[in-house]
C-alpha positions as CSV (number, residue, x, y, z in Angstrom):
1,X,3.5,4.3,-32.1
2,X,5.5,4.5,-28.8
3,X,9.4,4.2,-28.6
4,X,11.0,0.9,-28.5
5,X,12.3,1.2,-25.1
6,X,8.2,2.6,-24.1
7,X,7.1,-1.1,-25.4
8,X,9.7,-2.7,-23.5
9,X,8.6,-0.8,-20.0
10,X,5.1,-1.9,-21.1
11,X,6.1,-5.8,-21.5
12,X,7.9,-5.3,-18.0
13,X,4.8,-3.9,-16.5
14,X,3.1,-6.8,-17.4
15,X,4.9,-9.4,-16.4
16,X,8.2,-8.5,-14.4
17,X,6.4,-8.0,-10.4
18,X,9.8,-6.9,-9.5
19,X,9.4,-3.9,-12.5
20,X,5.6,-3.4,-11.4
21,X,6.8,-2.6,-7.5
22,X,9.5,-0.6,-8.3
23,X,7.2,1.3,-10.7
24,X,4.5,1.9,-7.8
25,X,7.5,2.5,-5.1
26,X,9.0,5.4,-7.4
27,X,5.0,6.8,-8.4
28,X,5.0,7.0,-4.4
29,X,8.1,8.6,-3.7
30,X,7.2,10.8,-6.4
31,X,3.4,12.2,-4.4
32,X,5.3,12.7,-1.4
33,X,8.1,15.1,-3.6
34,X,5.3,16.6,-4.8
35,X,3.1,17.5,-1.5
36,X,6.3,18.6,0.2
37,X,7.3,20.6,-2.5
38,X,3.7,22.3,-2.6
39,X,4.7,23.4,0.8
40,X,5.8,27.6,1.1
41,X,8.6,26.7,4.0
42,X,9.9,23.0,4.4
43,X,10.9,22.7,8.3
44,X,14.3,20.8,8.8
45,X,12.9,17.6,9.1
46,X,11.2,18.1,6.1
47,X,14.2,19.5,4.2
48,X,15.9,16.1,5.1
49,X,12.7,13.9,4.4
50,X,12.7,15.8,0.8
51,X,16.5,14.8,0.2
52,X,15.9,11.6,1.4
53,X,12.6,11.2,-1.0
54,X,14.5,12.1,-4.6
55,X,17.8,9.4,-3.3
56,X,15.4,6.8,-3.3
57,X,13.4,7.8,-6.3
58,X,16.5,8.2,-8.1
59,X,17.7,4.9,-6.5
60,X,14.2,3.1,-8.3
61,X,14.7,4.7,-11.2
62,X,18.3,3.5,-11.9
63,X,16.9,0.0,-11.2
64,X,14.0,0.3,-13.6
65,X,16.2,1.1,-16.3
66,X,18.5,-1.9,-15.4
67,X,15.7,-3.9,-16.1
68,X,14.6,-2.2,-19.3
69,X,18.5,-2.6,-20.3
70,X,18.1,-6.2,-19.4
71,X,15.2,-7.2,-21.4
72,X,16.2,-5.0,-24.5
73,X,19.5,-7.0,-24.5
74,X,17.0,-10.3,-24.4
75,X,15.7,-9.2,-27.8
């Protein structure tokens, strides 16, 4: 059995379009970061892109957690 927070996330995935969009965006950033980290050496542009992607990924994660907290406060 999952934690109460996991249950809220599952409910949001099922019924909240904004949460689903954020989750997809987070996964996309994670994939792009994995592709960059697989390289032996990053160019200056790739290093800048890596920093940008990390910031975006974190921003999206924060937004997802706000939705989770809001949903938890309703229940």
